[in-house]
C-alpha positions in Angstrom: 128.2 72.9 146.2 125.3 73.8 143.9 124.7 71.4 141.4 125.5 73.3 138.5 128.8 74.0 139.9 129.3 70.5 140.4 128.2 69.2 136.5 130.6 71.9 135.2 133.5 70.1 137.8 132.7 66.6 136.2 132.9 68.3 132.3 136.2 69.5 133.2 137.4 66.4 134.8 136.5 64.9 131.3 137.8 67.4 129.6 140.9 66.6 131.5 141.2 63.0 131.3 140.4 63.0 127.5 143.4 65.6 126.8 145.7 63.5 129.0 144.6 60.3 127.8 145.5 61.8 124.2 148.6 62.9 124.7 148.2 66.6 125.9 149.7 66.7 129.5 150.8 69.9 129.5 147.0 71.4 128.1 145.3 69.1 130.7 147.6 69.7 134.0 147.1 73.8 133.3 143.5 73.7 132.8 143.3 71.1 135.7 144.5 73.4 137.8 143.0 76.7 136.9 139.5 74.9 136.6 139.2 72.4 139.2 142.6 73.1 141.2 143.7 69.2 140.6 146.7 68.2 138.7 146.4 64.7 139.5 143.3 62.9 137.5 143.4 60.0 135.1 143.4 59.5 131.3 140.4 58.5 129.9 138.6 57.8 126.7 135.5 58.3 128.6 134.4 62.3 127.2 135.0 60.7 123.6 132.9 57.3 124.8 130.4 59.7 126.1 130.2 62.1 122.6 130.5 58.9 120.1 127.2 57.2 122.1 125.7 60.6 121.9 125.9 61.1 118.4 125.0 57.4 117.8 121.8 58.4 120.0 121.4 61.8 117.6 121.4 59.9 113.9 119.1 57.3 115.3 116.3 59.9 116.9 117.1 62.6 113.6 119.5 61.8 110.8 119.1 65.8 109.9 120.1 66.8 113.0 123.0 64.7 113.2 123.6 65.8 109.4 123.9 69.4 110.8 126.0 69.1 113.9 128.1 66.7 111.5 128.8 69.8 109.4 129.3 72.3 111.9 132.0 69.7 113.4 133.7 69.0 110.4 133.8 72.7 109.0 133.9 74.6 112.2 131.4 76.1 113.9 132.3 80.2 113.5 131.8 79.3 109.5 128.6 80.4 108.2 125.8 77.7 107.0 125.6 76.2 104.1 122.2 76.5 101.8 119.8 73.6 102.2 119.7 71.5 99.2 116.7 71.8 97.5 116.5 69.6 94.5 114.2 67.9 93.8 114.1 64.9 96.2 114.4 67.2 99.2 111.8 69.2 98.4 108.8 67.0 98.5 110.0 65.0 101.6 108.7 66.5 104.6 110.5 66.4 108.1 110.1 64.3 111.0 108.0 67.1 112.6 105.8 67.9 109.9 105.4 63.9 109.0 104.2 63.8 112.8 101.7 66.8 112.5 100.0 65.5 109.3 99.5 62.2 110.8 98.1 64.1 114.1 95.9 66.0 112.3 94.6 62.7 109.6 93.9 61.3 113.3 91.6 64.1 114.5 90.0 64.5 111.3 89.1 60.9 111.3 88.1 60.9 115.2 85.4 63.7 114.1 84.0 62.2 112.0 
């Protein structure tokens, strides 16, 4: 079985087991039969735990990205994005990428002297 197909099957098993855990047994059974051809999957919170862990990693590594993901999760993926906050506190603050670029430029300038 190709790697992509195994990955998709694993994903569907996670979704089905989470649906069962949350009490959506009929939906889980229908999805399971339609996607992976099985109707006996053990209920678990594994998908929720994985998503929680990923959200924590994203939150720890880049607060701006998490804020956008959180906003999308709360407002819905199909809604238009909000305009960025342009208060004076936000205008002068460089992003993490801009800070890293600035530090690299400063290091290059010092090493070329």
